[in-house]
N, C-alpha and C positions, 0 to 999 in steps of 0.2 A: 221445391216447386217442380211441377211437370212442365212440359214444353209450352202448354197454353198459358200457364201462370208466368213463366219466364217472359213470354211475349207481352203480357199485361205489365209486368214490372218495367220492361224496357220501353214500352209505349209511354208510361208515366214520365220516365226520365227524358225521353226524346221530345216530349211536349211541355218541357219546362215546368213539370210537376203540377200541371193543370189537370186535376182529376176529371173535371167536367168534359174537357176536350178529349182526354184519353178514353173516357168511358164511351163517348159518342163514336170515336173511331173504332172501338172494340165491339160496338153494338151490345153493350151491357149497361146496367144502371150504375150511377156513381156510388150508391151505398154498397152494392155488390163488390165493386172494385176496392173500396175502402176496407170492407170486411175481409177480403182476401189478403190484403197487406197486413192488417192487424193480426189476423189469425196466424199468418206465417211467422211474424216477428215474435208473437207470444209463444208459439209452439217451439221455435228454435232458440228462444231466449236471446235474441239479437235485435239491434236497431239498424235498419237499413237507411232510414230517412231522418233527416234533421227536421224538426218541427218548431214553429213559432206560433204561439196562440192557437194551437190545434191545427195549423195548416202546414203542409209539406213544403219545405223551401229548398231542399237539397239532399245530397247523399252524405251519410257518415263515411268514415274511413272504411268500415266493413262494407258499406253499400257500394262505394266506388270499386273495390276489388270484386265484389259480387257482380257488378255490372260488367266488368271486363270479362269475367268468367262466363257470364250469361251470353255475352256477345259471341264468344268462341263456340259455345254450345249451339246457339241458333244458327251460326254460320255452318257448322258441321252438319247439323240437322238438314238444312236446306241443300247442302252439297250431296248428302246421302240420298235424298229424294230425286235430285237432279240426275245423279248417277244411276239410280234405279230405272228411271224412264229412258235414259240414254241406252242402257243395256237392253231394255225391251225393244226399242227401235232398231237395235243392232242385230236382232235375231233374224237370220235369213239362211236359206239353203234348202236342202231336201231331207225329208224324213220318210222312212219306209215303215208302214204299219200293217201288220197282218191281223185281219178280223174275220171270224166265221160269218157267213152270210146272214144267218138268223140273228146272231148277236148284233150285227151291223144294223139290221132293221129294227130289232126290239129295243136295244140298249143305246145305240149311237145315233139314232135317226134325227135327234135334235142337237145333240152335243157336237157331233163331227161337222155338220155344215156351219154351225156357229163358229167353231174354232178355225175353220178354213177361211171364212169371210173376214174374221178379225185379224188374220195374219197373211196379207196378200204377198209378202216377200218370202213366204215358205211354200215350197212345192210338196204336196202330200201325195205319196204313192200308196194307195190302199190295195192290199192284196187280199182278195176274198177266197178263202178255202177253209176246210175244216180244221178244228183245233188240233187234231191228231197229227196232221201234216205240218201245221204251223210250228209245232215243237221242233221239228227238224230244221225248218227255215230259220228259227231263232238261233239254234245251236250253230248253224252254218253261216250265220251273219247275213242271211238274205233279207231279213227284216230287222229293224232297230228295236221295235216294240211289237210284241205279240199279245193278242187277247186270247187267253186260254181258259179252260175250266179247271177248277181245283177239286181234287188233287191233280196237279199237272203231270205227275210221273217223272218230274225232273228233280234232281238233288237241290236242296236249299242253298248249298254252297256255290251252285252254278248260276242261279237266277234270283232276282229280286221280284217279289210279287206284291200287288196291292189289290185288295178285294174292292170291286166297284158295284157289284150287284149280287144279291143272294135270293134264290127262290127254290123251286123244285120242279121235277118233271110231272106231267099229268097226261091223262088219256084223252084223246080227241076222237069223237065218233059222230056219225050221223044221228039225228034224233030217231031214225027208224032202226038203229042198231039195237040188238037185244040187251046190250050193256048200258044203254042210254039212260035208263031209269034209276040206275044205282047211285047211291049217295057217295060211295067210295068204291074204288076198284082194288080187289086183292090181286096179288101177282098170279095166284092160281087161276083167276078168272081169264087170264090171257093164254092159258094152255090151249094149243091148237088153233088159236084165233089167227085170222089173216092180218098180218101187220105190214105197214109201210113205215120204214125206218130210215134214218140218215145212213149214208154209206160209210165205209170203213175209214174214210179220211176225217171223219168227225168223232170227237171224243165221246159224244152221246152214244154212238153205236157200240163202242167198247164198254162203256159203263152199263148199258142195258144188257149186253150179252153176259157180262159177269153176274149181273143181278138175276137174270133168267136161270143161269146155272146154279147159283146159290139157292134159289127157291125151287129148283127142279121143275122149271117150267119149260115146255117145248113149243115155242111159238111157230107159226107157219109164216115165215117172212117171204112175202110174195113180191115185194118191191123195195129197192133201196135207191135213194136219191140224195142229191146235195141241195135240193130245193124244198124248203119247208112249205111254201104255198102250193107247190105241186102235190105234196102229200096230203095237205088239207083238202085240196080240190078232189083228190082221189076218194077221200072219205065221203064227200058229197055225192059223187057220181056213183060209187059202189058202196051201198049201205052196209056191206059186210066187212069193210076194211077199217082197221083201227090204226091210229098213229099215235106216237108218244113224243110230245114236245114240251119245252119249258112252259110253265103256266102263264107267264106274262105274254105269251103269243096271243092269247085270247083278247088282250087289250088292244093289240095292233090289228087283229083280224076280227073286227066287230061285225059278226053275221049271226043270223038266227038259225041257220041250217047246219051248224056244227056245235056239238056239246062238249064242254070241257069238264072232266070229272077228276077230282083229286084221287090220290092213291094212298092206301095204307102202307106205312113204311116206305115213303117215296124216296127216289134218288134225288139227292141235293143237286142243285144247279147253281154253282158259285162261279161267277165271272170275275177273272182277275187280269189286271195289266201285268205283263211280265217283261223283263229285259235282263240281259246277261249282266252278271256282277262284274264291275270293272273298278279299277282304282280311280280312274277319271272318266267322266262322261262328257260328251260334247255339249256345248251350250244349247244347241237346238234340241238335243235329246232330253236334257234336263228340263228345259222350258216346256216341251210338249207333255212330258210325264206329269210335271207339276200342274199344268193347265188342265189336263184331263182329270187328274185326281181331284182338283178343286171343283171342277164342274159337277162331279158326282157327289161330292160332299154337299154342295149347294142344292142339288136336286133331291 
């Protein structure tokens, strides 16, 4: 029997073997309850109940022992859930989380406020800076959890990573830009183009520079910034400027005066939760990592 069936069995016993009353208390039909008992006894080859003229009147010797065991199981099951919720109520303290500004806006805009509101006894310190700098903060212990891009550039034996979102980088331009009509952008199309890119504190900056070099592209980087919305506004004001951002940005920045164009052989944008590998994690750290992971699985 599973836990639900054990409860059915015990309810029958605790209601003097009155199936009608037990079924009513369990919100099931009497035939369903009778079928459950008969199926179990037949499958296991045992008799739990004594019967007279087809009616249950008591427990057999096996049934009495089974009832004692079932009582212990149900008691332990209830204690387990009580303990679970007591642990949840006991989570309090401070957690330091490093998140790049764009990722905070695009990926965590719903998840993080919900987590904060659901945990009033936890103080959340959110550090907004680029993923490239956050790597050092994680290694130095300045943050408990860092949201980075994969590959992180850190050894697997140093950190634990959990992927929470996967997409790719895309080109963003004004509809007046000469590249705006293209279905896809080749890396060579960006040669000598005026670019607004994330500054060197961001992992995207380094990923793009490596890709430019690999494809022998020589962009004209006229602006670097840590503000994704500033770079998008720059493409609106100056129709010659191109910026490269994660494709999900277009879902956040729903406007008609910026065009998002996918790239051939795009750079992957994989967002990962990371923390230093330890033998033992604090209760609050484990709880927050589990909560964030579950939030993204559900989304």
